[in-house]
N, C-alpha and C positions, 0 to 999 in steps of 0.2 A: 564417460560422457562429460563433456564440457559445454553445458548449455549457455546460450547468450540470453541473459535475463536483465530486465529493467526493474530495479528496485525504486519504489516511489515512497517518499515520506514528507511530512510537513514539519516546519519548525515550530518552536514554542511561540506563544503570543500572549498578550494581555487582553482579555476579553473586552473590557470597556474602553481600551485605549486604541488598540490596533484595528485597522479597517480590513486589512488583508494579511495573508500569511505566505511566507516563502514555501514553495514546493520544489523538492529536489528529486531528480531522476538520475540514477547511476546505472550505467550499462556495464556488465562484466561478462567475460567469458570464464566460466567456472568460478572457483572461489578466490582466484588470485590475480586476475588480469582485468584492470579497469580499462574500458574502451571508450568511455565518454561520460560526461556529466552535463546535465541540463537543468536550468533554473527557470521557474515561472512563479506567479503569485495567484492566489485565489482568495476571494472575500471570506471573512470569518462567517461561519454558518451559512454560506451562500447557497443559492439554488443552482441546479444544473451541473453538479460536479461530475456526473457520469459523462455527459456530453462534452464538458470541458476536457476531461482526461482523455477521452477517445480522440478528440481533435488534436490535443497536444501531442499525444503519443504518435498519432498518424502523421504528424508533420515533422517528427524528428528524423534527421538524416540517417540514423542507425536503425530505423524501423524495419527495413528489409531483413536485417540479420537477427532480429529478436525471435526467441522461441517461447517467451512468456513474460508476464508482468507479475511482480511480487509487491503487495502492499501490506502495511502493518496494521491491519484492522480495516473496518468498512467505513470509518469516518475520516474525513480530511478537513482541515481548517475548522476545527471545533465540531459542529454537528451537521456538516454536509455529508449525507449518507450516499455512498457509492452503490449503485445497482450492479453487483458483481457479474451476474450472468449477462446483463446488457452490455457492460464494458467489454467482456470477453467477445461477444458477438460483434460489437461495433469496431473493436480494435483488430478483430481477426486473430486473436492470440489467447492462449489460456491465461486466466487470472488466478493467482494464488494469494490467499489471504493468510498471513502468518501471525500467530498470536502466542505469547508465552503462557497465557492462561486460557482455560476453556472459555470461549466467548458465550457459551450458553448460560453461564452464571452472571453475565454482565447486566447492568441495569440501564442499558441504553434507552429502552422504552420510556422509563421514568424521566430520564434527562430530556428526551424529546418532548414529552408532555409538558414538563416544567418550563421549557423554553418556548412553548407555543408552536412546536413543530410536529405535532402528533401525526400530521399527514405523511410524515416520512417513515412511520412505523411499518407500513406495508412494504417499503423497500428493504427494511431490515429483515423482515420475514422472508423476503425473496432470496436472501443469501443462502447458498448451499450450507449444509451442516459442516462444522469443523470436526476433523478427526485427529487423533494423536498421530503425529508423523515421526516423532523421535522424543527422547526424554526432554521434557520442558518445552515442547513446541506442538501447537495445534495448527492444522492447515485446512482451509476450505478451498475447494477447487471449482472453477467454472470453465467450461470449454476443454476439459481434459478429465480423464478418469482419475479418481482419488489416488490410486496406486502410482500412476504416472506422474501426477502432481507431486506426490511425496518424493519420488525419485529425482525430479527436477530440483526440489528444495534441497535434498541431501547432497546433490552434486554441486550445489552452490554454497554449502556450508564449509567453514574452516574450523576454528576452535570455538566459535560462539554458537549459541543456539539459533540465532537468526541467520538466514542466508546472507552472504556478504553484500550483495547489491543493496539489500534493504538496510543492513547495518550501516554501511557507508552513507547511504542517503540520509539516514537518521543523524549521523554525526555531522555531515556537511550542513544539513538544514539547521541544526542547532548552532553550529559555528557562524553561519550567515546571520542568524537572528540575534545571537548573544555575544558574538566575538570569539568564542571558542567552544569546542565540544567538551562535555564532561559526563561523568557517570556511565552507567551501563547502557551500551548501545546494542 
């Protein structure tokens, strides 16, 4: 199986300086063929990230070939919380949330409260539970059965824990924001 997946990640930013954040999408067939790269921007801690992503993905020329979307966590551009089931429904595609750590141990609720964004906690609770997909990777799935979602992720992995479309989106976003990528992607 060589799925066509869109990996989406945001670049680093400085909270009190930057108004928006680069968002990168990388489309790949399987783990080794890049078919496209797309760039956009989203406001730091902005509202409406699910609507934004659904519209952006829907407008991509590669949309008809996609079999799923992979994101690296449920937040984008700081504390903009993606409604994962809603994104899957609006985009008409499975959405896979890949994390290196079990997200049930994350303190996102505390961060949202501290930032005055407690109204987003309900969206966090709306996310499907993450399950171990492989050594060092947890995946939450919307719009697809967990077993099928894990199979899509596995088919897009190479030597890294993360699926390649997400890993490359992470590297490109960092390079756009900082001039070069570095570290573990």
